[in-house]
N, C-alpha and C positions, 0 to 999 in steps of 0.2 A: 169762872166765867170770864170771857174777854170781851171788851168793848173797844171802840176806837174813838178817840177824843180829838177834836180840832184844837190845835195848839194856839190858835188865835182867839177864838171866842168861847171855847169850852163845849161846843155842841157835841153830843154823844151819839155815835151810831152803834146800835145793838143788833147783832145778826138775827137774834131770835125775833125781834120786833120788826126788823126791816124798816122801810120808809114808804108805806103804801101811798101816801100823798105825793111822793116823788116817783111812783111807779116801780118801787123796789119791794118785792114781796117778802113777807116774813120768812126767815130761814135763809135768806140770800147771804152767802159768805162774802166777807170783805174783799177777797181776791177776785170775786166774780162781778164786783161793781166796776163799771167802765172807768178807764183811766181819766177820761174827760169829765167825770162827775165832779161837782163842786159842792162845798158846804152850803146847805140851804139857808143858813143864818148869815154867814159873812162872805161867802163866795170864794174862799180860798180852795186850792186844788186838793185832791185826794192825798197827794204826797205830804200835805201839811197836817196829817192826822198821825197820832201815836196810839199804839195798842196799850191798853191798860188792863191788868188783871184785877178783877173786883171780887 
């Protein structure tokens, strides 16, 4: 399983769970999230996330 982790605050985006509270449906692939999206916890850009295999 792969997740994306914010390098600044540690927030984790899981494709299977999505972020329904942010309007991102469960199953939304990381590459389908808009480039303008920002970390909901600290506000950094999508580019500041790293993929982590768990």
